[in-house]
N, C-alpha and C positions, 0 to 999 in steps of 0.2 A: 505493500500499500504505500502510496507516496502523502506528501503532504498536501496536497490539493484532493486528491480521495477523503482524506481524513476529514479537512474541511468540510467537503459536501456530506461525509457521512454524520457528521455531528454538530455541524453549525444547526443553532435551535433547539437542540435535543439536551437534556438531563444526564450526566454523566456522573454514574456512583460506581466506581471501579470496586472498590471494597464492600458496599452494602451497608458502611457505618455510616453515619451522622448527613446522609443526603448527599447531593451533588457539591463536591469541593474543588478548589482550583487544582490541588493534588491529583483528587481522581483523573481529572484530565488530562495531566502528565502521566500519568501512570499506565491512561488507557492509549495515549501516543507512544509511550516507549515498547508497549505488548504490540500495537498494531503496525507503528510504521518503522521501530528501531530493531524490533525484535529481539530484547536484551532483557536479561534475566530483573527482576523487579529490586532496584534498591532497598536498603533498610530503612525501616519506619522514622518518621518524623514526628514530632511535637506541632511543628510550623514550618509552611512552603520554603521558610528561608533558610534553614537548617541541611536543604539540597547545596548549600553555597557556604554556610559558616561550619559546618561539620562534615564537609565532604572529606578530608583526611581521615576522619573515622570511620568512613564507610567504605569496606573494601569491595561490594559489589559495583560501587559506582565508581569507584578509581579505575576498577579493572575495565569497564565497558562504556565510561563516558569522562570526556577531558574536559576540564575547568577553567574558563577564561572569566578574567577579571575585566569590567567595565571601566574605562580610563575616562572618557569623557563625551559631552553631547554631539552627537551626530557622527559618533564611531559606528561605522556599518558593524550589524550581527548579521550572521547570515541566516538566511530564510530556514525555517525547520530548527532551528537552534531553542534550547527551552530556556527561558529567561527567566532569572530569579531575582524579587523583589526584597528588600529589606522590611522590615515591619515599620509601624508610624502608631501612633497615640489611638487612632480608631480600630487599629489591627495590629497586635505585636505578632503575628505570628508571620507574616509577610505575605509573599504572594509569587504565584508561579505560572507560566503559559509558555505556550509557542509564539514564535517570531515568525511573522507572514514577513515584512519585510521593516526599514528604516526609512523615514525620511528627512533626514537631518534633524528634525527638531524632535518627532517623538518615536515612540518602538509601536509599531502596528504590531497588537497583540491578538491571536486567539486566545481566549480565556472563559473560566468560568467562575462568578462570584459565590464562595461558600457562605456568605450571609445571606443575600439575595436570593439564593440558589433559583436563579430564573434562566439558567441554561447555559450554554455555550454559545458566545457572542464574540465579534470582532470591535476591539476598543484601541485607544490610543493612551499610552503611556509614557510619562517623561522618563527620561535618563537619569534624573538625581534619584530615583529611588532603585534604580536597577544595581544589583551587586556585581552581577555577571551571568554568563549563562554557560550550557553546557552542551557538548556536542557530541555524538555518538563516536567513540575512538577511531574506528576505520573511515569515518568523514571527516575527522579534525585533521 
C-alpha cells in the first residue's frame, strides 16, 4: 500500500488500531506502520511525543525506523514521514501524524485527534511544535 492508497482508504474514517481509548493519533500511526511500512509495532507509549523523546529506549523502533530532528521552519520533510510533535498545555502527550508535504510555512499532515475523536483528516501544523520525524530504515 502507498501513502496515497492509505489516504484514500482512511480519510474521514475513525481508526482505533488497538481497540483502546477510541481513535487516537497513535492509532493512525500504528495503522500506517502496519499497512504502508509493514514493520513490527514499536513498544507502547504514554503519549505520542515518546516516539521521539524515548526513541533510544525502544529497540523495535530503532531497528526499523530512523529518527530525524526538525531543525527550522521551512525544512523539507519527506512525504510519508511520521512527524512527532511536542506536548502543549492543552495536550501534554504530544501528537503524531503522517506528512503529506510541506509548503515552507506549514506541515500538511494526515492526522487524527484523540480528544475530538472525529476521524482522519488533513490539517496544517506549524513547524515550531514538531520535534522530528521517523522514516522506515530502508527508505531513509
